[in-house]
C-alpha positions in Angstrom: 43.4 -78.9 -13.9 42.9 -76.6 -16.8 43.2 -73.1 -15.9 42.2 -70.4 -18.6 44.0 -67.4 -20.0 41.5 -64.5 -19.8 42.3 -61.4 -21.8 39.7 -59.0 -20.4 38.1 -56.5 -18.2 34.6 -55.0 -18.0 32.3 -54.1 -20.9 33.1 -51.0 -22.8 31.5 -50.2 -26.1 33.4 -48.3 -28.8 31.5 -45.8 -30.9 32.1 -45.0 -34.5 34.7 -42.4 -33.9 38.4 -42.9 -34.8 40.3 -44.9 -32.2 42.5 -43.0 -29.7 46.2 -42.8 -30.6 48.2 -45.7 -29.2 51.4 -45.2 -27.2 54.7 -45.5 -29.0 57.0 -48.2 -27.6 60.5 -47.4 -26.5 63.2 -49.8 -27.6 64.2 -52.4 -25.1 67.0 -51.4 -22.8 70.0 -53.3 -21.6 68.3 -53.4 -18.2 65.1 -54.9 -19.7 67.2 -57.6 -21.4 69.1 -58.4 -18.2 65.9 -58.6 -16.1 64.2 -60.9 -18.7 67.2 -63.2 -19.0 67.3 -63.6 -15.2 63.6 -64.4 -15.0 63.4 -66.6 -18.0 64.7 -69.9 -16.6 62.6 -69.5 -13.5 59.5 -68.9 -15.5 60.2 -72.0 -17.6 60.6 -74.1 -14.5 57.3 -72.8 -13.0 55.3 -73.5 -16.2 56.5 -77.0 -16.9 59.5 -76.2 -19.0 59.7 -75.9 -22.8 57.5 -78.1 -24.9 59.8 -79.9 -27.3 57.3 -80.9 -30.0 57.5 -79.7 -33.6 54.9 -77.0 -32.7 57.6 -75.0 -30.9 59.3 -73.7 -34.0 56.0 -72.7 -35.6 55.0 -70.7 -32.4 58.4 -69.0 -32.4 58.0 -67.9 -36.0 54.6 -66.4 -35.4 55.5 -64.9 -32.1 58.6 -63.1 -33.5 56.6 -61.8 -36.5 54.0 -60.2 -34.3 56.4 -59.0 -31.7 58.3 -57.1 -34.3 55.3 -54.9 -34.9 55.7 -53.4 -31.4 58.8 -51.3 -32.0 60.6 -52.9 -29.1 63.4 -54.2 -31.3 64.4 -54.1 -35.0 65.3 -57.8 -35.4 63.2 -60.9 -34.9 66.1 -62.6 -33.1 65.7 -60.0 -30.3 62.6 -61.9 -29.2 62.7 -65.3 -27.4 59.3 -67.0 -27.9 58.6 -70.1 -25.8 56.0 -72.8 -26.1 55.4 -74.0 -22.5 54.6 -77.6 -21.5 51.7 -76.6 -19.4 48.0 -77.6 -19.2 47.3 -74.1 -18.0 45.7 -72.0 -20.8 48.1 -69.1 -20.4 50.2 -66.5 -22.2 52.3 -63.6 -21.1 55.4 -61.6 -22.0 58.0 -60.0 -19.9 60.5 -57.1 -20.5 63.6 -58.1 -22.5 61.7 -59.7 -25.5 60.5 -62.9 -23.8 57.1 -64.1 -25.0 55.3 -67.2 -23.7 52.3 -69.3 -24.7 51.2 -72.7 -23.3 50.4 -75.7 -25.4 46.9 -75.8 -23.8 46.0 -72.4 -25.0 47.5 -73.1 -28.4 45.1 -76.0 -28.8 42.1 -73.7 -28.2 43.1 -71.5 -31.1 41.7 -72.2 -34.6 44.1 -70.3 -36.9 47.4 -68.5 -37.0 45.9 -65.1 -36.7 44.4 -66.1 -33.3 47.8 -67.2 -32.1 49.2 -63.9 -33.2 46.4 -62.0 -31.4 47.1 -63.6 -28.1 50.9 -62.9 -28.3 50.3 -59.4 -29.6 48.1 -58.6 -26.6 50.8 -59.8 -24.2 53.6 -57.9 -26.1 51.4 -54.9 -26.0 51.6 -55.0 -22.2 55.4 -54.9 -22.4 55.4 -52.2 -25.1 53.2 -50.0 -22.9 55.4 -50.8 -19.9 52.4 -51.9 -17.8 54.4 -54.2 -15.6 56.7 -51.4 -14.5 53.7 -49.1 -13.8 52.0 -51.8 -11.8 55.1 -52.7 -9.8 55.7 -49.1 -8.8 52.3 -49.3 -7.0 53.0 -52.6 -5.4 53.8 -53.0 -1.7 55.8 -55.4 0.4 52.5 -57.1 1.2 52.1 -58.2 -2.4 52.5 -61.9 -1.7 49.6 -61.7 0.8 47.5 -60.0 -1.8 48.4 -62.6 -4.3 47.1 -65.3 -2.1 43.9 -63.3 -1.7 43.5 -63.0 -5.4 44.5 -66.5 -6.4 43.2 -68.5 -3.5 40.5 -66.3 -1.9 41.9 -65.7 1.6 43.9 -62.5 2.1 46.4 -63.1 4.9 48.1 -60.3 6.8 51.4 -59.4 8.4 54.6 -61.5 8.5 52.6 -64.7 8.7 50.5 -63.6 5.8 53.5 -62.9 3.5 55.0 -66.3 4.2 51.8 -68.2 3.9 51.1 -66.5 0.7 54.5 -67.3 -0.6 54.1 -71.0 0.4 50.8 -71.4 -1.5 51.1 -68.9 -4.4 54.4 -67.0 -4.4 56.7 -67.3 -7.4 58.8 -65.3 -9.8 55.9 -65.5 -12.2 53.8 -63.3 -9.8 56.0 -60.4 -10.7 54.9 -60.5 -14.2 51.6 -62.4 -14.2 49.3 -60.3 -12.1 46.1 -58.4 -12.6 46.4 -55.4 -14.9 44.1 -52.4 -14.6 41.1 -52.2 -16.9 42.7 -49.3 -18.7 45.9 -51.3 -19.2 44.0 -54.3 -20.5 42.1 -52.2 -23.0 45.3 -50.6 -24.2 47.0 -54.0 -24.6 44.0 -55.2 -26.6 44.2 -52.2 -28.8 47.9 -52.6 -29.4 47.4 -56.2 -30.2 44.8 -55.5 -32.8 47.1 -52.9 -34.3 49.9 -55.4 -34.5 47.7 -57.9 -36.3 46.9 -55.4 -39.0 50.6 -54.4 -39.4 51.6 -58.0 -39.7 49.0 -58.7 -42.4 46.6 -60.7 -40.2 42.9 -60.2 -39.9 42.4 -57.8 -37.0 39.1 -59.6 -36.2 41.1 -62.6 -34.9 41.3 -60.9 -31.5 37.6 -61.0 -31.2 37.1 -64.6 -32.3 39.9 -65.7 -29.9 38.2 -63.9 -27.0 34.9 -65.6 -27.9 36.5 -69.0 -27.6 38.0 -68.0 -24.3 34.7 -66.8 -23.0 33.0 -70.1 -24.0 35.8 -72.2 -22.4 35.5 -70.1 -19.2 31.8 -70.9 -19.0 32.4 -74.6 -19.5 35.3 -74.8 -17.0 33.0 -73.2 -14.4 30.4 -75.9 -15.1 33.0 -78.6 -14.9 33.9 -77.3 -11.5 30.3 -77.1 -10.4 30.5 -73.4 -9.9 28.0 -72.1 -12.4 28.5 -69.8 -15.3 29.5 -66.8 -13.2 32.5 -68.3 -11.6 35.9 -67.6 -13.1 38.9 -69.9 -13.2 42.1 -69.1 -11.4 43.6 -67.1 -14.2 40.7 -64.6 -14.0 42.9 -62.9 -11.4 45.1 -61.7 -14.2 42.9 -61.2 -17.2 39.2 -61.0 -16.0 36.1 -61.6 -18.1 36.8 -62.4 -21.7 33.1 -62.4 -22.7 32.8 -58.7 -22.2 35.8 -58.0 -24.5 34.5 -59.7 -27.6 32.4 -56.9 -28.8 34.9 -54.3 -28.0 37.7 -56.1 -29.8 35.6 -56.5 -32.9 34.7 -52.8 -32.9 38.3 -51.9 -32.5 39.2 -54.1 -35.5 36.6 -52.4 -37.6 38.1 -49.0 -36.8 41.7 -50.2 -37.5 43.2 -48.9 -40.8 44.4 -52.2 -42.1 44.1 -54.3 -45.2 45.3 -57.4 -43.4 43.2 -60.5 -43.9 45.4 -63.6 -43.3 44.1 -66.3 -41.0 46.3 -69.2 -42.2 44.0 -71.8 -40.8 45.3 -74.7 -42.8 48.9 -74.1 -41.9 48.0 -73.6 -38.3 46.0 -76.9 -38.0 48.8 -78.8 -39.7 51.3 -77.3 -37.3 49.4 -78.1 -34.1 48.3 -81.6 -35.0 49.5 -84.1 -32.4 50.2 -81.5 -29.6 49.8 -82.8 -26.1 46.6 -81.7 -24.4 45.7 -81.5 -20.7 48.1 -82.7 -18.0 51.5 -84.2 -18.9 51.5 -87.6 -17.0 55.1 -86.9 -15.9 53.7 -83.9 -13.9 50.7 -85.9 -12.7 47.1 -85.8 -14.0 43.8 -84.5 -12.7 40.7 -86.4 -13.6 37.6 -85.0 -11.9 38.4 -84.9 -8.2 41.3 -87.4 -8.4 45.0 -86.5 -8.8 47.3 -89.4 -9.9 51.1 -89.3 -10.5 52.3 -92.3 -12.4 56.0 -91.6 -11.9 55.7 -91.0 -8.1 53.2 -93.8 -7.8 50.8 -91.7 -5.6 47.2 -90.5 -5.7 44.7 -88.4 -3.7 41.2 -87.0 -4.1 40.0 -83.4 -3.5 36.9 -83.0 -1.3 33.6 -82.5 -2.9 33.2 -78.9 -4.1 36.9 -78.2 -4.2 38.8 -77.4 -7.4 42.4 -78.6 -8.1 45.1 -76.8 -10.1 48.2 -78.8 -11.1 51.7 -77.3 -11.6 55.2 -78.9 -11.8 55.9 -78.1 -8.2 52.6 -78.5 -6.4 48.9 -79.2 -6.6 46.6 -76.5 -5.2 43.2 -77.6 -3.8 40.9 -74.8 -3.0 37.3 -73.5 -2.4 35.7 -70.9 -0.2 36.1 -73.3 2.7 39.9 -73.3 2.6 43.1 -73.8 0.5 45.7 -76.5 0.5 48.9 -77.4 -1.3 50.3 -80.9 -1.9 54.0 -81.0 -2.5 57.3 -82.7 -1.5 60.4 -81.7 0.3 63.8 -83.1 1.4 63.3 -86.1 3.8 65.8 -87.6 6.2 63.6 -90.4 7.5 62.1 -88.5 10.4 58.5 -87.3 9.8 58.5 -85.2 13.0 61.4 -83.1 11.8 59.8 -83.0 8.3 56.6 -81.5 9.7 58.6 -79.0 11.8 60.6 -77.9 8.7 57.5 -77.2 6.8 56.1 -75.1 9.6 59.3 -73.1 9.7 59.4 -72.6 6.0 55.9 -71.2 6.2 56.4 -69.0 9.2 59.9 -67.7 8.5 61.0 -65.6 11.5 57.5 -65.7 12.9 57.0 -69.0 14.9 53.8 -70.8 14.3 53.1 -72.7 17.5 51.7 -76.0 16.3 51.9 -77.8 19.6 52.5 -81.6 19.5 52.9 -83.7 16.4 50.6 -86.7 16.2 51.4 -89.9 14.1 49.1 -92.6 12.6 48.7 -94.8 9.5 46.7 -93.7 6.5 46.1 -96.2 3.7 49.2 -98.1 4.8 51.4 -95.0 4.9 53.2 -93.7 8.0 52.0 -90.1 8.6 52.6 -87.2 11.0 50.5 -84.1 11.4 50.0 -80.9 13.5 48.0 -77.7 13.4 48.7 -74.1 14.4 46.7 -70.9 14.7 47.3 -67.8 12.6 45.6 -64.5 12.0 44.4 -63.1 8.7 42.7 -59.9 7.6 39.5 -61.9 7.3 39.8 -63.6 10.6 41.7 -66.4 12.4 42.6 -69.5 10.5 44.0 -73.0 11.2 47.2 -74.0 9.5 47.7 -77.8 9.2 50.6 -79.8 7.9 50.0 -83.5 7.1 53.1 -85.5 6.1 53.3 -88.9 4.5 56.3 -91.3 4.2 56.5 -93.1 0.9 60.0 -94.4 1.3 63.0 -94.2 3.6 64.1 -91.1 1.7 60.8 -89.9 0.2 58.0 -87.9 1.8 55.2 -85.6 0.7 52.9 -83.2 2.6 49.7 -81.3 2.5 49.8 -77.7 3.8 46.3 -76.5 4.4 44.7 -73.2 5.6 41.1 -73.2 6.8 39.0 -70.6 8.7 38.5 -71.4 12.4 35.4 -73.6 12.7 36.1 -75.3 9.3 39.0 -77.5 10.5 37.4 -80.6 9.0 37.2 -79.2 5.4 40.2 -81.2 4.3 39.7 -84.4 6.3 38.7 -86.3 3.2 41.8 -85.1 1.4 44.1 -86.1 4.3 42.5 -89.6 4.3 42.7 -90.1 0.6 46.5 -90.0 0.1 47.6 -93.4 -1.1 50.1 -95.4 -3.2 49.3 -95.9 -6.9 49.6 -99.5 -8.1 51.9 -100.4 -11.0 48.9 -101.3 -13.1 47.0 -98.1 -12.4 50.2 -96.0 -13.1 50.8 -97.8 -16.4 47.2 -97.2 -17.5 47.6 -93.4 -17.3 48.0 -92.1 -20.9 48.5 -88.5 -22.2 45.8 -86.9 -24.3 46.7 -85.3 -27.6 45.0 -83.1 -30.2 44.3 -84.8 -33.5 43.2 -82.9 -36.7 40.7 -84.9 -38.8 38.9 -84.3 -42.0 35.1 -84.5 -41.9 33.7 -87.3 -44.0 30.3 -87.6 -45.6 27.7 -88.4 -43.0 29.8 -87.3 -40.1 28.2 -84.8 -37.7 29.1 -82.8 -34.6 27.7 -85.5 -32.5 29.5 -88.4 -34.2 32.9 -86.6 -34.1 32.4 -85.4 -30.5 31.9 -89.1 -29.6 35.6 -89.5 -30.3 36.6 -87.0 -27.6 38.6 -88.8 -24.8 36.3 -87.7 -22.0 33.4 -89.2 -20.2 31.3 -86.0 -19.9 30.4 -82.9 -21.9 31.8 -84.4 -25.1 29.7 -82.3 -27.5 30.3 -79.1 -25.5 34.1 -79.7 -25.4 34.2 -80.4 -29.2 32.2 -77.3 -30.1 34.3 -75.0 -28.0 37.6 -76.5 -29.2 36.5 -75.8 -32.8 34.6 -72.5 -32.2 31.4 -74.1 -33.5 28.1 -72.4 -32.5 25.0 -74.3 -31.5 23.7 -74.3 -35.0 26.9 -75.0 -36.9 26.8 -77.8 -39.5 30.0 -79.6 -40.6 30.6 -80.2 -44.3 32.7 -83.0 -45.9 36.3 -81.8 -46.3 36.2 -79.5 -43.2 39.1 -80.0 -40.8 38.3 -80.2 -37.1 40.1 -80.9 -33.9 39.4 -83.8 -31.5 41.1 -84.8 -28.3 42.1 -88.5 -28.2 44.0 -90.7 -25.8 47.7 -91.0 -26.6 
C-alpha cells in the first residue's frame, strides 16, 4: 500500500506584504543528539531499514546541504540523512540531526530542489522545536488517540491504550504525529527560506506540493474513496492541495536569488530506484497481499484499504480495523491466541471465552473474540491464528463495532499458502528514466507503466505533467517497470 507524505494544513492566502520574521534555531544540544541516536535504529526498523542503492549517497548530500541552512549545527557531518526502504511516501526529521526520506517519495520528485524542499520542511519542524512543543501537550492517552487518528476508532482507558499500541503504536509516533496548522505553516516558511539560502529555486516547495496533491487524489480513487478522502499519512501532514498557492506566494516574497533545480542530475541519480513494495516485505496488489518469502497470501474485504509495513499489514475501513502479523509459536495454537490477547490487554484481562478450532484453506486455525469498550461505543476484539509450520504461526487481530462482527469474515477465510510458482512470479517494480523519442506521446509512454489500471494518470503525476502537457523528443521522463 502506498501511503502519502502530506505537507499541509488549511488554505491561507499570503498578501503582498513582507513575510513575518522566522524563528532563529538554537544549536542542537547533547540531549538532542542522545535522544536522536536512541530513536534512530528503531525508526530504521519501523520504516524498512536503509535503502542500500546508489541513490542513498545522493540523498545524503542534498539533505546535509539543506539541513545546514537551519543553524542547528555548523558542520554537514552533524546531520545523519537516511534513505528508507519503504513504499510509504514519507519524510520526517527528529532532534539530533536525523533526517529521513523514503524511496517512494523520492520517486515522486522531479528535481533536486524538490528533494531539498521536502527535507527542508522537515528540518524546519526540528529547528522550530515543534516536536517538543507538541509532546508537552500530549497525555498518557496518546496511543489511544493515535489509533483514532490513524485507524479511525478512538479507544479509551487501559484497554484503549493497549489496543492502540497493538495496532498503531511505535517509536515513530513520538515524532511522526500531526502538527498544528501554525507549526505546519512555519515549517513550510522555514523550508522555503532554506531553499533560497542553499541556492535552490524557492518555488520547488510549491511544485512538490502540487505533485503530492495530485497523488493524494489518485490514491483516493485507487482506494475507491473519492477525491475527498485522504490516505493514512494525512494524520500528520493534512491537505497538500491547499498549500500549493501559499508556498508559491511565500517563495515570491523570499529575498533570494537561488534558481537551481538540478533536474538532470536528479533524474540520473534516482534512475533504477525500487518503487512500491519490496517483495521481501510482501506486496499489495489491489485487495491482495502476497509474501513470497513467507509463502503466504490473503485478501482484504471489498471496501477496505491495506497498508504494508515491515512488521505488519493494516487492513482498515469505517467498518473496522485489523492487523496481520506474526509472533513466537511453540506448536500450540490455543496458547498462541491467549498470548496475543494478553499482549493486547496488558494488565486488563480481555475475557475471550472459549477458543474454537477449524481448518481454513488447509491451514489449522484457532480463534476467539472478546468485548471491549471504546469512546465511540462497544467493540468486538477478535484474534484469528493460523499454523503454517510446527514452529511458525501468524494471526489477525481485528476490532469491529458491535453489530459488525462479520466485517472481516472474508479476510479470515482468505489466508492461504502461496505456491512456489506464484511466489517466484512476484517481481519488484523500479523507476526507469527514459528519453522521449520522436513520435512518442504521453499515451505511448504511459503504456509501459507496470500496472493494469490508471496508467496515464500514474504517468502524468509521476512526471508532474498537466492534462495538456506535450512531450518533445529529448525530454527525460520517468516510467515504472517490472524489475
